[in-house]
C-alpha positions as CSV (number, residue, x, y, z in Angstrom):
1,M,-6.8,2.6,-21.3
2,R,-4.0,4.4,-23.3
3,R,-6.4,6.8,-24.8
4,F,-7.4,8.1,-21.3
5,I,-3.8,8.5,-20.0
6,L,-2.7,11.3,-22.5
7,P,-5.8,13.5,-21.8
8,L,-5.3,12.9,-18.1
9,V,-1.7,13.9,-18.2
10,I,-2.5,17.0,-20.2
11,F,-5.2,17.9,-17.8
12,L,-2.9,17.5,-14.8
13,V,-0.2,19.7,-16.4
14,V,-2.7,22.5,-17.2
15,A,-4.2,22.3,-13.8
16,G,-0.8,22.5,-12.2
17,F,0.0,25.7,-14.2
18,L,-3.4,27.2,-13.3
19,F,-2.9,26.4,-9.6
20,K,0.6,28.0,-9.6
21,G,-0.8,31.1,-11.3
22,L,-3.4,31.5,-8.6
23,N,-0.6,32.0,-6.1
24,L,1.2,34.7,-8.0
25,D,1.0,38.4,-7.2
26,P,-0.3,40.2,-10.3
27,R,1.5,43.4,-9.2
28,E,4.9,41.7,-9.4
29,V,5.9,41.6,-13.0
30,P,9.4,40.1,-13.3
31,S,11.9,42.5,-14.9
32,P,14.7,41.2,-17.1
33,L,16.8,44.0,-15.7
34,V,16.9,42.9,-12.1
35,G,20.4,41.6,-11.4
36,K,21.8,43.5,-14.4
37,P,23.6,46.8,-14.5
38,A,21.3,49.8,-14.6
39,P,21.2,51.3,-18.0
40,Q,23.5,54.4,-18.2
41,F,22.3,57.7,-19.4
42,S,23.0,61.4,-19.2
43,L,19.9,63.6,-18.9
44,P,19.4,67.3,-18.0
45,R,18.3,68.0,-14.5
46,L,14.9,69.5,-13.8
47,D,16.4,72.1,-11.4
48,N,19.2,73.2,-13.7
49,P,18.9,72.1,-17.4
50,E,22.6,73.1,-18.0
51,T,23.7,70.2,-15.7
52,V,23.1,66.5,-16.2
53,F,22.5,63.5,-14.0
54,T,24.0,60.2,-14.7
55,P,23.8,57.0,-12.7
56,K,27.6,56.8,-12.7
57,E,27.5,59.5,-10.0
58,M,25.9,57.0,-7.7
59,L,28.5,54.2,-7.9
60,G,29.3,53.1,-4.3
61,K,25.9,54.0,-3.0
62,V,22.6,52.3,-2.6
63,W,19.8,54.5,-4.0
64,L,16.2,54.6,-5.2
65,F,15.4,55.7,-8.8
66,N,11.7,56.7,-9.0
67,V,10.2,57.3,-12.5
68,W,7.2,59.7,-12.2
69,A,5.2,62.3,-14.1
70,S,3.0,65.3,-13.2
71,W,0.2,63.8,-15.2
72,C,0.3,60.5,-13.3
73,G,-2.5,59.9,-10.8
74,A,-0.8,57.0,-9.1
75,C,2.3,59.1,-8.6
76,R,0.2,61.4,-6.4
77,D,-0.6,58.4,-4.2
78,E,3.0,57.4,-3.5
79,H,4.5,60.9,-3.4
80,P,3.8,61.6,0.3
81,L,5.6,58.3,1.2
82,L,8.6,59.4,-0.9
83,V,8.7,62.8,0.8
84,E,8.6,61.1,4.2
85,L,11.3,58.6,3.2
86,A,13.5,61.4,1.9
87,K,13.2,63.3,5.2
88,T,14.6,60.3,7.1
89,G,17.9,60.3,5.1
90,F,17.8,56.5,5.0
91,V,18.4,56.3,1.3
92,P,18.9,58.9,-1.4
93,V,15.9,59.2,-3.8
94,Y,16.5,60.3,-7.3
95,G,13.7,60.9,-9.8
96,M,13.2,60.8,-13.5
97,D,10.4,62.9,-14.8
98,Y,8.9,60.9,-17.7
99,K,7.4,62.3,-20.8
100,D,6.5,65.6,-19.1
101,T,7.2,69.3,-19.4
102,R,9.7,71.1,-17.2
103,E,7.1,73.6,-16.1
104,D,4.5,71.0,-15.1
105,A,7.1,68.9,-13.3
106,Q,8.5,71.8,-11.3
107,Q,5.1,73.1,-10.4
108,W,4.0,69.6,-9.3
109,L,7.1,69.3,-7.0
110,D,6.6,72.9,-5.7
111,Q,3.1,72.0,-4.7
112,R,3.7,68.6,-3.2
113,G,7.2,68.7,-1.9
114,N,10.4,67.5,-3.5
115,P,11.8,64.2,-2.2
116,Y,14.5,64.0,-4.9
117,V,18.1,64.7,-4.5
118,A,18.0,65.4,-8.3
119,T,15.4,64.8,-11.0
120,A,16.4,63.9,-14.5
121,M,14.2,65.0,-17.4
122,D,13.3,62.1,-19.8
123,I,11.1,64.3,-22.1
124,D,11.0,61.9,-25.1
125,G,10.9,58.7,-23.0
126,Q,14.1,57.1,-24.5
127,V,15.7,56.4,-21.2
128,G,12.4,55.0,-19.9
129,I,12.5,52.5,-22.8
130,D,16.0,51.4,-21.7
131,Y,14.7,50.8,-18.2
132,G,11.7,48.9,-19.4
133,V,9.2,51.5,-18.2
134,Y,5.7,50.8,-19.4
135,G,3.8,52.9,-16.9
136,V,4.5,55.3,-14.1
137,P,5.3,55.2,-11.3
138,E,8.0,52.7,-11.3
139,T,10.8,52.5,-8.8
140,Y,14.2,50.8,-8.9
141,V,16.5,49.9,-6.0
142,I,20.1,50.2,-7.3
143,D,23.0,48.7,-5.4
144,K,26.5,50.0,-4.8
145,K,27.8,48.4,-8.0
146,G,25.1,50.0,-10.1
147,T,23.1,46.9,-10.5
148,I,19.3,46.9,-10.4
149,A,18.3,44.9,-7.3
150,Y,14.6,45.4,-7.4
151,K,11.9,47.0,-9.5
152,Q,8.6,48.2,-8.1
153,I,5.9,48.5,-10.7
154,G,3.1,50.9,-9.6
155,P,3.0,53.1,-6.6
156,I,5.1,52.4,-3.5
157,T,2.7,51.7,-0.6
158,E,3.5,51.6,3.2
159,E,3.5,47.8,3.0
160,V,5.9,47.7,0.0
161,L,8.2,50.2,1.8
162,R,8.1,48.3,5.1
163,D,8.2,44.7,3.8
164,K,10.3,44.9,0.7
165,L,12.2,48.1,0.1
166,I,13.6,48.9,3.6
167,P,14.8,45.4,4.4
168,L,16.4,45.1,0.9
169,I,18.1,48.5,1.2
170,K,19.4,47.6,4.7
171,R,20.8,44.4,3.3
172,L,22.4,46.1,0.3
173,K,24.0,48.8,2.5
174,A,25.6,46.2,4.7
175,Q,27.3,44.4,1.8
């Protein structure tokens, strides 16, 4: 009887993990940065390379930080939503152009519209590493204290905007 109990227990444990895994959303990859201060940086701005953008400028505000690139196909999918969101004035949207050229990035925004208050240029990808970026687009909601409250991996969709980002931003603004 004992020799059947151990395999049964192992089977039940493995089955439990598999069952739990079936209920997870594969688009939601937990980020170790959520709940921690956003990494600080100072990067040149796309519109004026002599000036820099740093997240310290945003302390006291809730804001979106969108990592994108002109070579990114999925960035094209989410871009119209970001343009519409920016027009509402609901939340300031800042961008970080990732591993791109200034010319390509500026042309891309000129053609598609510019939803960003400012865009930082992370040409070598170092700041992206600090933020845990492993693909673009990625978007962060950053609270008034400069803490990462949420990380969206992949393009923002209407559902993500409606069901996750807007309610979270409303809650953070009220705090």
